[in-house]
C-alpha positions in Angstrom: 61.7 133.6 257.8 58.4 133.2 256.0 58.6 131.3 252.6 58.3 133.2 249.4 56.1 130.6 247.7 54.2 127.9 249.5 52.0 125.1 248.3 49.5 123.9 250.9 47.8 120.5 250.2 47.4 121.5 246.6 45.1 119.4 244.3 44.9 120.2 240.6 42.1 118.8 238.4 41.1 118.8 234.7 37.4 118.4 234.6 36.6 115.8 237.3 40.0 114.1 237.1 42.6 115.1 239.7 46.1 115.0 238.3 47.9 116.3 241.3 47.0 115.4 244.9 48.1 116.8 248.3 51.3 118.5 247.2 53.0 120.5 249.9 56.3 122.4 249.9 57.7 125.8 250.7 60.3 127.8 248.7 62.6 130.2 250.5 64.5 133.2 249.2 67.4 132.2 247.0 66.4 128.5 247.2 66.3 126.1 244.2 63.7 123.4 244.4 63.9 120.6 241.9 60.8 118.7 241.0 61.6 115.5 239.2 59.6 112.6 237.8 58.5 111.0 234.5 56.4 112.7 231.8 52.8 112.9 232.9 53.5 113.0 236.6 52.0 116.5 237.0 55.3 118.5 237.3 54.4 121.2 234.7 50.9 121.6 236.1 52.3 122.5 239.5 54.2 125.4 237.9 51.3 126.6 235.7 48.9 126.5 238.6 50.7 129.2 240.5 50.1 131.7 237.7 46.7 130.6 236.6 48.0 129.1 233.3 46.4 125.6 233.5 44.3 126.3 230.4 40.7 125.2 229.7 39.3 122.8 232.3 42.2 123.1 234.6 41.9 124.4 238.1 43.3 124.2 241.6 40.6 122.1 243.1 42.0 121.9 246.6 44.5 123.6 248.9 46.2 127.0 248.4 49.2 128.4 246.7 50.6 131.4 248.6 53.1 134.0 247.4 54.5 136.2 250.1 51.4 135.2 252.1 48.9 136.1 249.4 46.7 133.3 248.1 47.2 133.2 244.4 44.3 130.8 243.8 41.9 133.5 245.1 43.1 136.3 242.8 41.3 137.5 239.7 42.9 137.4 236.2 43.7 141.1 236.4 45.4 140.7 239.8 47.4 137.7 238.6 48.6 139.8 235.6 50.3 142.1 238.0 52.3 139.2 239.5 53.1 137.3 236.3 56.5 138.2 235.1 57.0 141.1 237.5 57.1 139.0 240.7 57.0 135.4 239.4 58.7 134.8 236.1 58.5 131.7 234.0 60.7 129.9 231.5 58.9 127.5 229.2 60.2 124.2 227.8 60.5 125.4 224.2 61.6 129.0 223.9 61.5 128.8 220.1 57.8 128.0 220.2 57.0 130.7 222.9 58.8 133.5 221.0 57.1 135.3 218.1 59.0 134.3 214.9 58.3 137.5 213.0 59.5 140.0 215.7 63.0 140.5 216.9 64.1 139.4 220.4 64.6 143.1 221.3 61.0 144.0 220.3 59.6 141.2 222.3 61.7 142.2 225.4 60.5 145.8 225.0 56.9 144.6 225.0 57.5 142.4 228.0 59.1 145.2 230.0 56.4 147.7 229.0 53.7 145.4 230.4 55.2 146.0 233.9 55.9 149.7 233.6 56.7 152.5 231.2 60.2 152.1 229.6 61.7 153.5 226.4 63.3 151.2 223.8 66.8 152.6 224.4 66.4 152.1 228.2 65.1 148.5 227.6 68.0 147.8 225.3 70.6 149.1 227.7 69.0 147.1 230.6 68.9 143.9 228.5 72.5 144.2 227.1 73.7 144.8 230.7 72.1 141.6 231.8 73.4 139.7 228.7 76.9 140.8 229.7 76.4 139.7 233.3 75.3 136.3 232.0 78.4 136.3 229.8 76.7 136.2 226.4 79.4 136.8 223.9 77.1 138.4 221.3 74.3 140.2 223.2 73.8 143.0 220.7 73.3 140.4 217.9 70.8 138.4 219.9 68.9 141.7 220.6 68.6 142.4 216.9 67.9 138.8 215.8 64.7 137.0 214.9 64.2 133.7 216.8 64.4 131.7 213.6 68.0 133.1 213.1 69.1 131.7 216.5 69.9 128.2 217.7 67.6 126.5 220.2 70.2 127.1 222.9 70.4 130.8 222.0 66.7 131.2 222.1 66.5 129.5 225.5 69.2 131.7 226.9 67.5 134.8 225.5 64.2 133.7 227.1 66.0 133.3 230.5 67.4 136.8 230.3 64.0 138.2 229.2 62.3 136.5 232.1 64.8 138.0 234.6 64.7 141.6 233.3 61.6 142.6 235.4 63.6 141.2 238.5 61.1 138.6 239.7 61.7 137.1 243.2 60.8 133.6 241.9 61.6 132.0 238.6 59.6 129.0 237.5 61.6 126.8 235.1 59.7 124.2 233.1 62.1 121.8 231.6 64.6 124.6 230.6 67.2 122.2 229.2 64.9 119.8 227.4 65.9 119.0 223.8 69.3 120.8 224.2 72.6 119.1 223.7 74.8 118.4 226.7 77.1 121.4 226.1 74.2 123.9 225.9 72.5 122.2 228.8 75.6 123.0 230.9 75.5 126.6 229.7 71.9 127.0 230.7 72.5 125.4 234.1 75.4 127.7 234.7 73.4 130.8 233.7 70.5 129.9 236.0 72.9 129.4 238.9 74.5 132.7 238.1 71.1 134.4 238.3 70.8 133.2 241.9 74.3 134.4 242.6 73.7 137.8 241.2 70.1 138.5 242.3 69.3 136.0 244.9 66.5 134.6 242.7 64.5 131.6 244.1 63.6 129.0 241.5 61.5 125.9 241.0 63.1 123.7 238.4 60.8 121.1 236.8 62.8 118.4 235.0 62.7 114.7 234.1 66.5 114.8 234.1 67.9 114.1 237.6 71.3 115.0 236.3 70.1 118.6 235.9 68.5 118.5 239.3 71.7 117.2 240.8 73.6 120.1 239.3 71.2 122.8 240.5 68.8 121.9 243.3 69.1 122.5 247.0 65.9 120.5 247.7 64.4 117.7 245.5 60.8 116.7 245.3 60.1 113.4 243.5 56.6 113.3 241.9 54.9 110.2 240.6 51.3 110.1 239.3 50.6 113.5 240.8 51.8 112.5 244.3 55.0 113.2 246.3 56.9 110.0 246.8 60.0 111.5 248.3 61.3 115.0 249.3 64.3 116.3 251.1 67.8 117.9 250.7 69.2 117.2 247.2 72.2 115.4 248.6 70.1 113.1 250.7 67.5 112.3 248.0 69.9 111.9 245.2 72.7 110.0 247.1 70.6 107.9 249.4 67.1 107.6 248.0 64.4 105.9 250.1 62.2 104.7 247.3 62.6 102.3 244.4 61.1 104.8 242.1 63.8 107.4 242.9 66.5 104.8 242.5 65.2 104.0 239.0 65.3 107.7 238.0 68.9 107.9 239.4 70.0 104.9 237.4 68.9 106.7 234.2 70.4 110.1 235.1 73.0 111.8 232.9 76.2 112.7 234.7 75.7 116.5 234.7 77.0 117.8 238.0 77.3 121.2 239.7 80.5 122.9 238.7 
C-alpha cells in the first residue's frame, strides 16, 4: 500500500543555512511516527514544512514531501489551504497561545469548520460535543462555551486536539503536544491521541523531546540530531536496543511514561 505522507531526501533551509538535511521516511495509514531529539534538532521544521508554515526565510530547499502522491512543496498557497486542516491537521506546542483569548472555544471551532465547508453553528456544536464524548471529556459543553483563559493548559490542549480532528484529517501532525503539561495531563493527552487512532484510523507524526511519550505512542521512531537522522526503526528496537550513543543518552533521560 502506498504511504499517506512521504519525505524524500528533504532539506530545509532558512536563508542560506540548511537546518535539516536528507530526511527520508514514509507514514502509512494509522501509523504513528515519533520524531525525537534535542531542542534545535529540526523536529518542528519537519512538520511545518509539510504545510508551508516555515515562516519568513524558510523553505524546502531540496527533496519532496508527498501526500497521497501529490508533491506538497510544488503547491501554491491557495492549494495548500485546501489541505491544511481538512486533510492534514496540526496540533501546536502551546494551545493557549494558538487560541484567540477573546473568543470562546466553540466560536473558534465553528470558524475552523466553516473554512472547510458550510456548516451551521448548531451542527458544529453537535459534531464537536459528540467528539468530546468519544474522547471522554467529562465537561464538553462547558469547554465549548468557555474562553481559553478560563481553562487549564491541559484543557486547552485537549480542546485543540478535538478541534484539529473535527474535519477528519487523514494525518495529524503533533508538535510537542505534551510539552509543559504535568505528568497526569500528559497521560490524558497521550491516551486521547491513541484513542483517535483507534476510532478513526488517524496517522500521526509526533514530534517530541520526551522519549517517554514516544515510547507510549510511537510504532516507529526517528532520532534526529542537528537536522540529520542518526537512527530510525521500529519503536521497540530503537528504544530497547539503540544503536547510537546519542539515542542511549536520550533514553537515560526519558520519563517512565509507557503505553497503557
